[in-house]
C-alpha positions in Angstrom: 35.4 50.0 19.2 32.5 52.2 18.0 31.7 55.3 20.0 28.3 54.0 20.9 29.6 50.8 22.3 32.3 52.6 24.3 29.7 54.9 25.8 27.5 51.9 26.8 30.5 50.1 28.3 31.3 53.2 30.3 27.7 53.6 31.5 27.4 50.0 32.5 30.6 50.1 34.5 29.9 53.4 36.2 28.5 53.3 39.7 24.7 53.8 39.9 23.6 57.4 40.3 20.6 56.6 42.4 18.9 53.7 44.0 16.3 53.7 41.2 19.1 53.4 38.6 20.7 50.6 40.5 17.5 48.6 40.4 17.0 49.2 36.7 20.5 48.1 35.8 19.9 44.6 37.2 16.9 44.0 34.9 17.8 42.2 31.7 15.6 40.6 29.0 16.6 37.0 29.8 16.7 34.2 27.2 14.9 34.6 23.9 11.3 33.6 24.0 10.2 30.8 21.8 7.3 31.8 19.6 4.3 29.5 20.2 3.1 27.7 17.1 0.0 29.1 15.5 -3.0 27.0 16.6 -4.6 27.4 13.2 -1.6 25.7 11.6 -1.8 22.9 14.1 -5.5 22.6 13.3 -4.8 22.3 9.6 -2.2 19.6 10.2 -4.6 17.7 12.5 -7.3 18.0 9.8 -4.9 16.7 7.1 -3.9 13.7 9.3 -7.6 12.9 10.1 -8.5 13.0 6.4 -5.5 10.8 5.4 -6.5 8.3 8.1 -10.1 8.4 7.0 -9.0 7.7 3.4 -6.9 4.8 4.5 -9.7 3.3 6.6 -12.1 3.8 3.8 -9.8 2.1 1.3 -9.3 -0.8 3.7 -13.1 -1.2 4.2 -13.7 -1.2 0.4 -11.0 -3.8 0.0 -12.6 -5.9 2.7 -16.0 -5.6 1.1 -14.6 -6.6 -2.3 -12.9 -9.6 -0.7 -16.1 -10.7 1.1 -18.1 -10.4 -2.2 -15.3 -12.4 -3.9 -15.6 -15.1 -1.3 -19.4 -15.5 -1.7 -19.3 -15.5 -5.5 -18.7 -19.3 -5.9 -20.8 -22.2 -4.6 -18.1 -24.7 -3.6 -20.5 -27.6 -3.5 -22.0 -27.1 -7.0 -21.3 -29.9 -9.5 -20.3 -27.3 -12.1 -17.7 -25.7 -9.9 -14.8 -25.4 -12.3 -16.9 -23.7 -15.1 -18.2 -21.2 -12.6 -14.7 -20.7 -11.3 -13.4 -20.2 -14.8 -16.2 -17.7 -15.6 -15.5 -15.7 -12.4 -11.8 -15.6 -13.0 -12.3 -14.6 -16.7 -14.7 -11.8 -15.7 -12.3 -10.5 -13.1 -9.2 -10.5 -15.4 -10.7 -9.1 -18.6 -11.4 -5.8 -17.0 -7.8 -5.4 -15.8 -5.8 -7.4 -18.3 -7.6 -7.5 -21.7 -4.6 -9.3 -23.3 -5.6 -12.5 -21.5 -8.7 -12.9 -23.7 -6.9 -15.4 -25.9 -5.2 -17.5 -23.2 -6.4 -21.0 -22.7 -5.3 -24.1 -20.8 -1.9 -24.1 -19.1 -1.0 -20.6 -20.3 -4.2 -19.3 -18.7 -3.4 -21.1 -15.4 0.2 -19.9 -15.5 -1.0 -16.3 -16.0 -3.3 -16.7 -12.9 -0.4 -18.0 -10.9 1.9 -15.2 -12.1 -0.6 -12.4 -11.3 -2.1 -13.7 -8.1 0.5 -15.9 -6.5 -1.9 -18.8 -6.5 -1.3 -22.4 -7.5 -3.8 -23.1 -10.3 -1.1 -24.6 -12.5 -1.0 -27.7 -10.3 -4.5 -28.5 -11.7 -3.4 -28.1 -15.4 -3.8 -31.8 -16.2 -7.3 -32.0 -14.8 -8.5 -28.5 -15.6 -9.8 -29.3 -19.1 -11.7 -32.4 -17.9 -13.3 -30.5 -15.1 -14.1 -27.5 -17.3 -15.9 -29.5 -19.9 -17.8 -31.7 -17.5 -15.9 -34.9 -17.8 -15.2 -35.0 -14.1 -15.5 -33.1 -10.9 -12.9 -32.3 -8.2 -12.8 -34.4 -5.1 -13.1 -32.7 -1.7 -9.4 -32.3 -1.2 -9.1 -30.8 -4.7 -12.1 -28.5 -4.1 -10.4 -27.2 -1.0 -7.1 -26.6 -2.9 -9.1 -24.8 -5.6 -10.8 -22.7 -3.0 -7.5 -21.7 -1.4 -6.0 -20.8 -4.8 -9.2 -18.8 -5.8 -9.2 -16.9 -2.5 -5.5 -16.1 -2.7 -5.9 -14.9 -6.2 -8.9 -12.8 -5.3 -7.0 -11.2 -2.3 -4.1 -10.4 -4.5 -5.9 -9.2 -7.7 -9.5 -8.3 -7.1 -9.7 -6.8 -3.7 -7.0 -4.2 -4.3 -7.6 -1.1 -6.4 -6.3 -1.2 -9.9 -3.6 1.4 -9.2 -2.2 -0.7 -6.3 -2.1 -3.8 -8.5 -0.3 -1.9 -11.3 2.2 -0.6 -8.8 2.8 -4.1 -7.4 3.3 -5.6 -10.9 5.7 -2.8 -11.8 7.6 -3.4 -8.5 7.8 -7.1 -9.2 9.0 -6.5 -12.8 11.6 -4.1 -11.5 12.8 -6.6 -9.0 13.0 -9.3 -11.7 15.0 -7.0 -13.9 17.3 -6.2 -11.0 17.8 -9.9 -10.3 18.6 -10.7 -13.9 21.0 -7.8 -14.2 22.9 -8.8 -11.0 23.1 -12.4 -12.3 24.5 -11.3 -15.6 26.9 -9.0 -13.9 28.2 -11.8 -11.7 28.6 -14.3 -14.6 30.6 -11.9 -16.8 
């Protein structure tokens, strides 16, 4: 034992010299105090959280406004419904996917289904007739076209381009993973 520790042990075990010394010996520091967090740091965290929430709310509002504009873009009772629908879909896709410029007919409808999760492909036999004015969709078909159009717009036009790109990459990665697990099982 070091000389300092032995001296302290001897002093603490020795009887108090005076009443004042006896009172002082009973005083001890107690448990360690926990340092209070800096309020400025808490303020910066609160500001960061508020800014992130504001950005998320702003993005949600922009998405909602885009979707509302997408909904109002087509007159669903117009006789030239399918040509207008085709023009709106072409305009929306060319900015994001320029490679679709050459797609026509069933390949075009399959692309729309693949990107937006809609069911335009079920109209493939009638689409050219409607597009070139040889017929018009009946009310049931108009409603199905409307649902497919709105679903496609919700998936592809109302989200920012980065989110759509991330979603497409995610889906491609899942497809690759599924094919690799299938080939792994079969071999």
